[in-house]
Each structure stands twice: as structure tokens, then as C-alpha cells.
MDAnalysis code that builds the backbone (N, CA, C; Angstrom):
import MDAnalysis as mda
import numpy as np

u = mda.Universe.empty(591, n_residues=197, atom_resindex=np.repeat(np.arange(197), 3), trajectory=True)
u.add_TopologyAttr("name", ["N", "CA", "C"] * 197)
u.add_TopologyAttr("resid", np.arange(1, 198))
u.add_TopologyAttr("resname", ["MET", "ALA", "ARG", "THR", "THR", "GLU", "GLY", "GLU", "ALA", "LYS", "PRO", "VAL", "PRO", "GLN", "ARG", "LEU", "LEU", "ALA", "ALA", "ALA", "THR", "ARG", "LEU", "PHE", "ALA", "GLU", "GLN", "GLY", "TYR", "ASP", "ARG", "THR", "SER", "VAL", "GLN", "GLU", "ILE", "VAL", "GLU", "ALA", "ALA", "GLY", "VAL", "THR", "LYS", "GLY", "ALA", "LEU", "TYR", "HIS", "TYR", "PHE", "GLY", "SER", "LYS", "ASP", "ASP", "LEU", "LEU", "HIS", "GLU", "VAL", "TYR", "GLY", "ARG", "VAL", "LEU", "ARG", "LEU", "GLN", "GLN", "GLU", "ARG", "LEU", "ASP", "SER", "PHE", "ALA", "GLU", "ALA", "ASP", "ALA", "PRO", "VAL", "GLU", "GLU", "ARG", "LEU", "ARG", "ALA", "ALA", "ALA", "ALA", "ASP", "VAL", "VAL", "VAL", "THR", "THR", "ILE", "GLU", "ASN", "ILE", "ASP", "ASP", "ALA", "THR", "ILE", "PHE", "PHE", "ARG", "SER", "MET", "HIS", "HIS", "LEU", "SER", "PRO", "GLU", "LYS", "HIS", "ARG", "GLN", "VAL", "ARG", "ALA", "GLU", "ARG", "ARG", "ARG", "TYR", "HIS", "GLU", "ARG", "PHE", "ARG", "GLN", "LEU", "ILE", "GLU", "GLU", "GLY", "GLN", "ARG", "ALA", "GLY", "VAL", "PHE", "SER", "ASP", "ALA", "THR", "PRO", "ALA", "ASP", "LEU", "VAL", "VAL", "ASP", "TYR", "HIS", "PHE", "GLY", "SER", "VAL", "HIS", "HIS", "LEU", "GLY", "THR", "TRP", "TYR", "ARG", "PRO", "GLU", "GLY", "PRO", "LEU", "SER", "PRO", "GLN", "GLN", "VAL", "ALA", "ASP", "HIS", "LEU", "ALA", "ASP", "LEU", "LEU", "LEU", "ARG", "ALA", "LEU", "ARG", "PRO"])
u.atoms.positions = np.array([
    [-2.212, -10.596, 25.735],
    [-1.359, -10.089, 24.695],
    [0.185, -10.494, 24.874],
    [0.803, -10.737, 23.914],
    [2.274, -11.103, 24.078],
    [3.130, -9.883, 24.418],
    [4.102, -10.138, 25.066],
    [5.072, -9.070, 25.507],
    [5.858, -8.713, 24.186],
    [6.169, -7.512, 24.028],
    [6.811, -7.004, 22.920],
    [8.258, -6.453, 23.224],
    [9.150, -6.661, 22.226],
    [10.502, -5.965, 22.429],
    [10.499, -4.836, 21.402],
    [9.407, -4.485, 20.771],
    [9.328, -3.419, 19.624],
    [9.099, -2.056, 20.274],
    [8.869, -2.004, 21.671],
    [8.783, -0.683, 22.279],
    [7.339, -0.234, 22.448],
    [6.673, -0.537, 23.574],
    [5.277, -0.181, 23.762],
    [4.963, 1.307, 23.576],
    [5.923, 2.208, 23.768],
    [5.611, 3.707, 23.632],
    [5.558, 4.146, 22.039],
    [6.021, 3.245, 21.169],
    [6.053, 3.621, 19.724],
    [4.640, 3.507, 19.232],
    [4.266, 4.346, 18.324],
    [2.864, 4.165, 17.610],
    [2.844, 2.800, 16.986],
    [1.553, 2.245, 17.045],
    [1.413, 0.973, 16.441],
    [1.900, 0.615, 15.131],
    [1.694, 1.630, 14.053],
    [2.280, 1.244, 12.691],
    [3.845, 1.066, 12.763],
    [4.516, 1.834, 13.610],
    [5.969, 1.763, 13.832],
    [6.338, 0.405, 14.418],
    [5.571, 0.022, 15.479],
    [5.747, -1.278, 16.105],
    [5.623, -2.388, 15.130],
    [4.540, -2.394, 14.338],
    [4.313, -3.364, 13.319],
    [5.477, -3.468, 12.303],
    [5.833, -2.272, 11.901],
    [6.943, -2.386, 10.858],
    [8.283, -2.878, 11.473],
    [8.555, -2.435, 12.711],
    [9.826, -2.831, 13.362],
    [9.783, -4.423, 13.560],
    [8.548, -4.931, 13.960],
    [8.435, -6.311, 14.301],
    [8.579, -7.156, 12.916],
    [7.888, -6.598, 11.911],
    [7.863, -7.253, 10.478],
    [9.247, -7.282, 9.992],
    [9.980, -6.165, 9.985],
    [11.277, -6.070, 9.493],
    [12.192, -7.146, 10.192],
    [12.226, -7.112, 11.532],
    [13.111, -8.046, 12.231],
    [12.682, -9.552, 11.839],
    [11.364, -9.858, 11.775],
    [11.066, -11.279, 11.508],
    [11.383, -11.623, 10.056],
    [11.093, -10.656, 9.094],
    [11.290, -10.932, 7.814],
    [12.895, -11.275, 7.460],
    [13.664, -10.356, 8.189],
    [15.197, -10.506, 8.066],
    [15.609, -11.862, 8.706],
    [14.991, -12.233, 9.870],
    [15.495, -13.366, 10.621],
    [14.973, -14.773, 9.863],
    [13.688, -14.713, 9.472],
    [12.992, -15.968, 8.895],
    [12.675, -15.910, 7.473],
    [12.714, -14.834, 6.977],
    [12.294, -14.604, 5.456],
    [10.802, -14.324, 5.569],
    [10.425, -13.514, 4.472],
    [9.020, -13.093, 4.405],
    [8.024, -14.256, 4.311],
    [8.373, -15.197, 3.405],
    [7.388, -16.234, 3.227],
    [7.268, -17.165, 4.415],
    [8.245, -17.273, 5.298],
    [8.228, -18.080, 6.494],
    [7.751, -17.313, 7.774],
    [7.268, -16.062, 7.583],
    [6.705, -15.351, 8.722],
    [5.276, -15.163, 8.571],
    [4.578, -15.421, 9.676],
    [3.142, -15.355, 9.690],
    [2.564, -14.040, 10.273],
    [1.414, -13.766, 9.758],
    [0.787, -12.381, 10.461],
    [0.710, -12.538, 11.893],
    [0.425, -13.808, 12.368],
    [0.293, -13.862, 13.824],
    [1.585, -13.709, 14.537],
    [2.726, -14.188, 14.148],
    [4.073, -13.900, 14.670],
    [4.423, -12.346, 14.630],
    [3.933, -11.617, 13.571],
    [4.172, -10.219, 13.564],
    [3.347, -9.512, 14.647],
    [2.086, -9.863, 14.728],
    [1.331, -9.100, 15.694],
    [1.714, -9.520, 17.137],
    [2.174, -10.662, 17.363],
    [2.603, -11.050, 18.802],
    [3.830, -10.313, 19.071],
    [4.838, -10.285, 17.993],
    [6.041, -9.395, 18.351],
    [5.827, -8.009, 18.548],
    [4.833, -7.427, 17.871],
    [4.466, -5.983, 18.078],
    [3.622, -5.683, 19.218],
    [3.073, -6.858, 19.766],
    [2.200, -6.706, 20.960],
    [0.843, -5.933, 20.662],
    [0.421, -6.354, 19.554],
    [-0.964, -5.856, 19.061],
    [-1.830, -7.011, 18.493],
    [-3.109, -6.611, 18.119],
    [-3.998, -7.671, 17.705],
    [-3.894, -7.522, 16.096],
    [-4.465, -8.634, 15.425],
    [-4.579, -8.792, 14.146],
    [-5.477, -7.572, 13.491],
    [-6.436, -7.183, 14.319],
    [-7.303, -6.005, 13.942],
    [-6.529, -4.793, 13.763],
    [-5.495, -4.640, 14.802],
    [-4.658, -3.368, 14.573],
    [-3.756, -3.564, 13.433],
    [-3.246, -4.627, 13.052],
    [-2.412, -4.732, 11.815],
    [-3.367, -4.466, 10.553],
    [-4.572, -4.951, 10.455],
    [-5.324, -4.740, 9.353],
    [-5.965, -3.389, 9.363],
    [-5.938, -2.651, 10.490],
    [-6.363, -1.273, 10.393],
    [-5.375, -0.377, 9.758],
    [-4.069, -0.663, 9.928],
    [-2.973, 0.205, 9.371],
    [-2.451, -0.461, 8.097],
    [-2.413, -1.663, 7.920],
    [-1.901, -2.457, 6.711],
    [-2.956, -3.432, 6.286],
    [-3.319, -3.326, 5.047],
    [-4.335, -4.284, 4.586],
    [-3.851, -5.687, 4.454],
    [-2.573, -6.052, 4.563],
    [-2.101, -7.409, 4.335],
    [-0.599, -7.353, 4.729],
    [-0.062, -8.644, 4.696],
    [1.389, -8.722, 4.985],
    [2.062, -8.201, 3.788],
    [1.494, -8.285, 2.607],
    [2.165, -7.644, 1.356],
    [2.342, -6.171, 1.621],
    [1.256, -5.498, 2.117],
    [1.507, -4.108, 2.502],
    [2.535, -3.751, 3.357],
    [2.824, -4.645, 4.393],
    [3.957, -4.475, 5.216],
    [5.233, -4.576, 4.387],
    [5.430, -5.569, 3.578],
    [6.633, -5.655, 2.837],
    [6.856, -4.506, 1.915],
    [5.680, -3.969, 1.365],
    [5.844, -2.772, 0.419],
    [6.265, -1.639, 1.279],
    [5.824, -1.474, 2.382],
    [6.230, -0.249, 3.248],
    [7.608, -0.318, 3.829],
    [8.029, -1.607, 4.028],
    [9.548, -1.743, 4.562],
    [10.433, -1.121, 3.486],
    [10.144, -1.344, 2.293],
    [11.004, -0.756, 1.249],
    [10.651, 0.696, 0.972],
    [9.349, 0.923, 0.853],
    [8.875, 2.318, 0.546],
    [9.534, 3.330, 1.541],
    [9.527, 3.163, 2.833],
    [10.039, 4.080, 3.672],
    [11.545, 4.432, 3.387],
    [12.347, 3.563, 3.079],
    [13.718, 3.733, 2.704],
    [13.744, 4.568, 1.401],
    [13.056, 4.214, 0.456],
    [13.131, 4.740, -0.835],
    [12.521, 6.261, -0.834],
    [11.535, 6.501, -0.007],
    [11.135, 7.886, 0.142],
    [12.269, 8.690, 0.810],
    [12.905, 8.176, 1.800],
    [13.963, 8.891, 2.458],
    [14.946, 9.217, 1.437],
    [15.406, 8.189, 0.623],
    [16.445, 8.413, -0.341],
    [16.004, 9.310, -1.512],
    [14.860, 9.345, -1.843],
    [14.382, 10.248, -3.009],
    [14.395, 11.632, -2.376],
    [13.944, 11.865, -1.142],
    [13.884, 13.193, -0.638],
    [15.408, 13.701, -0.521],
    [16.271, 12.923, -0.118],
    [17.656, 13.430, 0.123],
    [18.309, 13.631, -1.450],
    [18.022, 12.519, -2.329],
    [18.582, 12.972, -3.601],
    [18.045, 14.219, -4.329],
    [16.700, 14.476, -4.044],
    [16.139, 15.750, -4.552],
    [16.886, 16.987, -4.013],
    [17.145, 16.833, -2.792],
    [17.902, 18.069, -2.094],
    [19.300, 18.171, -2.645],
    [19.992, 17.030, -2.824],
    [21.383, 17.173, -3.349],
    [21.339, 17.694, -4.837],
    [20.339, 17.277, -5.619],
    [20.268, 17.591, -7.061],
    [19.945, 19.138, -7.142],
    [19.222, 19.709, -6.159],
    [18.807, 20.987, -6.289],
    [19.604, 22.036, -5.582],
    [20.831, 21.504, -4.989],
    [21.630, 22.290, -4.211],
    [22.504, 23.166, -5.071],
    [22.906, 24.367, -4.535],
    [23.712, 25.296, -5.274],
    [25.160, 24.958, -5.184],
    [25.581, 23.877, -5.966],
    [26.993, 23.435, -5.814],
    [27.365, 22.918, -7.239],
    [28.529, 22.782, -7.617],
    [29.005, 22.188, -8.791],
    [28.568, 20.745, -8.991],
    [28.125, 20.251, -10.112],
    [27.540, 19.065, -10.471],
    [28.382, 17.772, -9.868],
    [29.575, 17.864, -10.035],
    [30.492, 16.760, -9.514],
    [30.326, 16.632, -7.974],
    [30.028, 17.753, -7.238],
    [29.978, 17.663, -5.843],
    [28.531, 17.149, -5.449],
    [27.508, 17.467, -6.273],
    [26.123, 17.027, -6.030],
    [26.020, 15.597, -6.243],
    [26.656, 15.247, -7.396],
    [26.679, 13.779, -7.796],
    [27.374, 12.879, -6.733],
    [28.626, 13.319, -6.384],
    [29.289, 12.603, -5.382],
    [28.532, 12.398, -3.975],
    [27.867, 13.566, -3.456],
    [27.062, 13.419, -2.321],
    [25.986, 12.555, -2.395],
    [25.264, 12.594, -3.633],
    [24.130, 11.752, -3.859],
    [24.565, 10.174, -3.931],
    [25.668, 9.947, -4.607],
    [26.242, 8.598, -4.801],
    [26.713, 8.037, -3.371],
    [27.237, 8.891, -2.543],
    [27.657, 8.379, -1.136],
    [26.411, 8.177, -0.315],
    [25.517, 9.091, -0.345],
    [24.313, 9.054, 0.418],
    [23.540, 7.764, 0.191],
    [23.310, 7.363, -1.030],
    [22.568, 6.183, -1.179],
    [23.250, 4.903, -0.635],
    [24.539, 4.961, -0.587],
    [25.256, 3.872, 0.001],
    [25.079, 3.842, 1.602],
    [25.094, 4.969, 2.083],
    [25.052, 5.193, 3.691],
    [23.539, 4.789, 4.149],
    [22.520, 5.362, 3.383],
    [21.167, 5.069, 3.780],
    [20.789, 3.721, 3.630],
    [21.430, 3.054, 2.625],
    [21.143, 1.626, 2.321],
    [21.808, 0.831, 3.522],
    [22.991, 1.099, 3.794],
    [23.663, 0.275, 4.925],
    [22.911, 0.631, 6.202],
    [22.563, 1.761, 6.468],
    [21.749, 2.052, 7.670],
    [20.461, 1.416, 7.839],
    [19.871, 0.886, 6.617],
    [18.610, 0.369, 6.483],
    [18.880, -1.001, 5.876],
    [19.973, -1.713, 6.182],
    [20.404, -2.875, 5.443],
    [19.334, -4.021, 5.494],
    [18.771, -4.147, 6.615],
    [17.702, -5.200, 6.705],
    [16.552, -4.874, 5.894],
    [16.099, -3.775, 5.779],
    [15.014, -3.410, 4.916],
    [15.364, -3.712, 3.418],
    [16.575, -3.289, 3.058],
    [17.004, -3.459, 1.629],
    [17.167, -4.911, 1.322],
    [17.737, -5.643, 2.200],
    [18.059, -7.214, 1.998],
    [16.618, -7.836, 1.799],
    [15.727, -7.548, 2.798],
    [14.429, -8.144, 2.782],
    [13.841, -7.909, 1.405],
    [13.907, -6.585, 1.060],
    [13.210, -6.252, -0.194],
    [13.710, -6.993, -1.401],
    [14.977, -6.881, -1.527],
    [15.520, -7.623, -2.796],
    [15.396, -9.136, -2.741],
    [15.305, -9.719, -1.615],
    [15.079, -11.010, -1.479],
    [13.617, -11.475, -1.667],
    [12.806, -10.655, -1.238],
    [11.332, -10.893, -1.216],
    [10.432, -10.120, -2.163],
    [11.044, -9.206, -3.108],
    [10.326, -8.322, -3.886],
    [9.285, -9.209, -4.918],
    [9.611, -10.385, -5.220],
    [8.717, -11.218, -6.016],
    [7.434, -11.612, -5.286],
    [7.273, -11.454, -3.991],
    [6.191, -11.783, -3.204],
    [5.140, -10.699, -3.375],
    [5.574, -9.448, -3.778],
    [4.595, -8.418, -3.892],
    [3.515, -8.767, -4.951],
    [2.393, -8.075, -4.728],
    [1.234, -8.295, -5.712],
    [1.788, -7.556, -7.001],
    [1.243, -8.010, -8.179],
    [1.638, -7.235, -9.390],
    [1.464, -5.792, -9.428],
    [0.303, -5.239, -8.814],
    [0.146, -3.913, -8.745],
    [1.188, -3.200, -7.940],
    [1.589, -3.788, -6.736],
    [2.683, -3.144, -5.909],
    [3.944, -3.318, -6.423],
    [4.226, -4.335, -7.137],
    [5.548, -4.680, -7.869],
    [5.579, -3.398, -8.993],
    [4.583, -3.163, -9.631],
    [4.659, -2.084, -10.663],
    [4.988, -0.723, -9.931],
    [4.237, -0.533, -8.928],
    [4.330, 0.722, -8.191],
    [5.824, 0.894, -7.687],
    [6.417, -0.175, -7.206],
    [7.767, -0.080, -6.581],
    [8.767, 0.146, -7.703],
    [8.535, -0.513, -8.868],
    [9.415, -0.422, -10.029],
    [9.447, 1.117, -10.553],
    [8.209, 1.710, -10.544],
    [8.044, 3.149, -10.911],
    [8.726, 4.006, -9.991],
    [8.670, 3.711, -8.639],
    [9.437, 4.646, -7.772],
    [10.875, 4.446, -7.796],
    [11.316, 3.229, -7.992],
    [12.856, 3.049, -8.181],
    [13.216, 3.814, -9.530],
    [12.433, 3.710, -10.570],
    [12.793, 4.320, -11.816],
    [12.922, 5.817, -11.771],
    [11.921, 6.380, -10.954],
    [12.011, 7.924, -10.674],
    [13.277, 8.225, -9.984],
    [13.641, 7.494, -9.018],
    [14.929, 7.723, -8.234],
    [16.070, 7.522, -9.173],
    [16.186, 6.517, -10.019],
    [17.337, 6.364, -10.904],
    [17.392, 7.348, -11.951],
    [16.238, 7.792, -12.467],
    [16.199, 8.943, -13.506],
    [16.706, 10.183, -12.967],
    [16.326, 10.563, -11.704],
    [16.864, 11.779, -11.176],
    [18.422, 11.705, -10.976],
    [18.878, 10.576, -10.521],
    [20.330, 10.310, -10.340],
    [21.021, 10.500, -11.867],
    [20.424, 9.828, -12.795],
    [20.968, 9.948, -14.203],
    [20.917, 11.376, -14.708],
    [19.981, 12.176, -14.249],
    [19.876, 13.583, -14.791],
    [21.116, 14.373, -14.322],
    [21.719, 14.017, -13.075],
    [22.820, 14.564, -12.550],
    [24.089, 14.278, -13.525],
    [24.153, 12.951, -13.852],
    [25.322, 12.615, -14.785],
    [25.250, 13.151, -16.040],
    [24.027, 13.169, -16.633],
    [23.762, 13.855, -17.939],
    [24.043, 15.334, -17.885],
    [23.700, 15.991, -16.793],
    [24.157, 17.446, -16.656],
    [25.622, 17.615, -16.694],
    [26.301, 16.815, -15.954],
    [27.802, 16.816, -15.991],
    [28.382, 16.562, -17.373],
    [27.703, 15.500, -18.088],
    [28.176, 15.195, -19.431],
    [27.982, 16.395, -20.348],
    [26.871, 16.973, -20.300],
    [26.615, 18.045, -21.209],
    [27.584, 19.310, -20.988],
    [27.913, 19.555, -19.687],
    [28.810, 20.627, -19.239],
    [30.304, 20.253, -19.514],
    [30.562, 18.986, -19.986],
    [31.906, 18.512, -20.200],
    [32.678, 18.245, -18.985],
    [32.125, 18.175, -17.867],
    [32.729, 17.793, -16.528],
    [32.892, 16.392, -16.461],
    [31.963, 15.665, -16.992],
    [32.032, 14.154, -17.013],
    [32.165, 13.674, -18.515],
    [32.814, 12.623, -18.622],
    [32.974, 11.996, -19.856],
    [31.581, 11.427, -20.391],
    [31.432, 11.521, -21.619],
    [30.104, 10.890, -22.275],
    [30.450, 9.606, -22.960],
    [31.711, 9.069, -22.741],
    [31.962, 7.890, -23.368],
    [31.117, 6.604, -23.041],
    [30.655, 6.632, -21.984],
    [29.687, 5.696, -21.397],
    [28.387, 6.267, -21.300],
    [27.336, 5.608, -21.796],
    [25.947, 6.243, -21.646],
    [25.612, 6.327, -20.149],
    [24.889, 7.394, -19.814],
    [24.570, 7.665, -18.398],
    [23.751, 6.461, -17.806],
    [22.863, 5.784, -18.626],
    [22.162, 4.724, -18.066],
    [22.969, 3.620, -17.656],
    [24.086, 3.405, -18.321],
    [24.920, 2.312, -17.931],
    [25.741, 2.609, -16.660],
    [26.088, 3.978, -16.521],
    [26.670, 4.519, -15.281],
    [25.894, 4.265, -14.117],
    [24.459, 4.636, -14.220],
    [23.640, 4.489, -13.235],
    [23.487, 3.019, -12.821],
    [23.332, 2.110, -13.823],
    [23.277, 0.595, -13.511],
    [24.529, 0.190, -12.760],
    [25.709, 0.685, -13.056],
    [26.961, 0.224, -12.458],
    [26.942, 0.647, -11.111],
    [26.592, 1.916, -10.721],
    [26.496, 2.340, -9.326],
    [25.540, 1.535, -8.543],
    [24.339, 1.452, -9.052],
    [23.256, 0.870, -8.204],
    [23.375, -0.687, -8.105],
    [24.109, -1.265, -9.070],
    [24.378, -2.694, -8.895],
    [25.211, -2.914, -7.670],
    [26.231, -2.032, -7.390],
    [27.000, -2.138, -6.269],
    [26.221, -1.916, -4.949],
    [25.240, -0.958, -5.053],
    [24.384, -0.530, -3.899],
    [23.487, -1.852, -3.690],
    [22.936, -2.354, -4.633],
    [21.876, -3.440, -4.314],
    [22.589, -4.638, -3.834],
    [23.850, -4.795, -3.986],
    [24.529, -5.921, -3.478],
    [25.188, -5.877, -2.068],
    [24.969, -4.615, -1.412],
    [25.625, -4.315, -0.179],
    [25.111, -5.381, 0.827],
    [23.844, -5.682, 0.738],
    [23.390, -6.712, 1.773],
    [23.952, -8.039, 1.755],
    [24.691, -8.413, 0.679],
    [25.278, -9.723, 0.520],
    [26.695, -9.771, 1.166],
    [27.193, -8.625, 1.320],
    [28.658, -8.684, 2.014],
    [28.940, -7.776, 3.018],
    [28.187, -6.645, 3.143],
    [28.542, -5.625, 4.256],
    [28.177, -6.215, 5.552],
    [29.090, -6.063, 6.595],
    [28.895, -6.435, 7.978],
    [29.316, -5.185, 8.931],
    [28.413, -4.833, 9.766],
    [28.677, -3.761, 10.612],
    [30.009, -3.941, 11.409],
    [30.503, -5.151, 11.627],
    [31.572, -5.509, 12.399],
    [32.808, -5.355, 11.495],
    [32.635, -5.290, 10.228],
    [33.814, -5.392, 9.269],
    [34.602, -4.180, 9.356],
    [35.710, -4.112, 8.653],
    [36.860, -3.129, 8.677],
    [36.400, -1.706, 8.221],
    [35.338, -1.612, 7.473],
    [34.980, -0.295, 6.925],
    [33.598, 0.216, 7.530],
    [33.565, 1.431, 7.789],
    [32.411, 2.073, 8.360],
    [31.454, 2.356, 7.059],
    [30.107, 2.504, 7.375],
    [29.224, 2.961, 6.273],
    [29.769, 4.102, 5.377],
    [30.355, 5.074, 6.126],
    [30.747, 6.285, 5.319],
    [32.038, 5.891, 4.540],
    [32.876, 5.090, 5.064],
    [34.089, 4.645, 4.195],
    [33.645, 3.874, 3.047],
    [32.634, 2.993, 3.080],
    [32.253, 2.309, 1.905],
    [31.611, 3.267, 0.898],
    [30.824, 4.195, 1.512],
    [30.173, 5.204, 0.505],
    [31.219, 5.952, -0.085],
    [32.266, 6.516, 0.633],
    [33.287, 7.263, -0.083],
    [33.980, 6.540, -1.153],
    [34.354, 5.228, -0.851],
    [35.094, 4.459, -1.873],
    [34.157, 4.179, -3.104],
    [32.977, 3.924, -2.899],
    [31.945, 3.723, -4.048],
    [31.634, 4.933, -4.819],
    [31.600, 6.084, -4.182],
    [31.485, 7.403, -4.837],
    [32.575, 7.770, -5.576],
    [33.762, 7.600, -5.003],
    [35.064, 7.879, -5.739],
    [35.169, 7.030, -7.005],
    [34.931, 5.741, -6.895],
    [34.988, 4.868, -8.143],
    [33.943, 5.372, -9.143],
    [32.798, 5.859, -8.829],
    [31.999, 6.452, -9.810],
    [32.492, 7.601, -10.445],
    [33.008, 8.486, -9.672],
    [33.462, 9.807, -10.207],
    [34.787, 9.540, -11.140],
    [35.644, 8.542, -10.710],
    [36.796, 8.182, -11.574],
    [36.329, 7.643, -12.888],
    [35.202, 6.854, -12.961],
    [34.675, 6.265, -14.134],
    [34.228, 7.412, -15.051],
    [33.723, 8.517, -14.517],
    [33.209, 9.620, -15.204],
    [34.156, 10.588, -15.684],
    [35.447, 10.473, -15.278],
    [36.427, 11.494, -15.684],
    [36.594, 11.664, -17.108],
    [36.703, 12.803, -17.586],
    [36.951, 13.005, -19.133],
    [38.334, 12.510, -19.398],
])
């Protein structure tokens, strides 16, 4: 069995995901073989197929784990007992920070989403739509209360913010001048300025 840099103490599914994420980021999804993944994780193909039915399942999980985290956090912000502008700002900044903290996952996914099976593609689109709808509900709540301008439709505001988030992988560098939180603060402030009545 090949030596692994993914950490022998980690559970096998985590090792497989870590290896797949690293290899997909370095080589691309389509240029990474199942054999390379299992060798990097220090497991057998049988172990991979026990936890993941295919390489496609690994790609789906790379994105799914980040989206689940972001959905859970958005739900907690949305349900908090705070003014709507504070809840929206916290949610807008959080999606930036969590995307940057998982930048390989996000980059892999947006670069490789077209490799998913049609069924998984539909599933991911539905999960993303649920997230965007919950985010939009915060904007609409503020618009109904007169806290936010309703001059721009909430859907367009959501697309504006997430367009910025989805492009983080093309320009953000950890060694750059801005920390993840600073980028998040700037983008959240831009969003709130756009919504001012």
C-alpha cells in the first residue's frame, strides 16, 4: 500500500476526500484517476467504492460538504434575534469567509461541475437554489420593512453578491494583502451600500 500524506489516523472517507480534493485542485478532475486517489489516501479501490460509488460521488461530496456548512450557518444567521441588516451582513460576510477557507473545494467544483451526472447536477442546483432563496428572504424581509431599498429586485441583488463569491477562486491568494475576513467585510459592505434606501 502506498504511503499517504493524508493522515493515517483520519477516518477513511476523510482521507479519500482530502486526497481527491488535493489531486483535483492540482491536476483537474478529469485528469485524476481513481488509482491516484486511493494511492494518495493509502487505501484500496474497494475502500473507495465502499464509501463512494464513483469518482463522481467524490466530486459531489467535495462541494456538498461546503454547501452544507454554509447552509447551516446561513440558517443560524437568518433565525438570530437581531436586526435584519445585521443578519444579512453576517450571512454575506460568512459565505465569503467559508468559501475562501475552502477555496480548493469551491474552485474544483465550479471548474468541474459539468462532469457530474445529470442527477447529481440537478441535486446540486437544488441545494444551491435553497441556499440562495434563504439569502434572498433576508433581503426581502429588509425591503418589506423599509430597511433596504426595493429599487433593485432581490433576485438581482443575490446574483450580484454570489457572482463575487463564485469568482473568489480566480483571484484570491492567501499570500495577498487582504485576509479572508477583510475581503468578506468589503464585499458585505458593498452589498449593504447597494441596498441602502
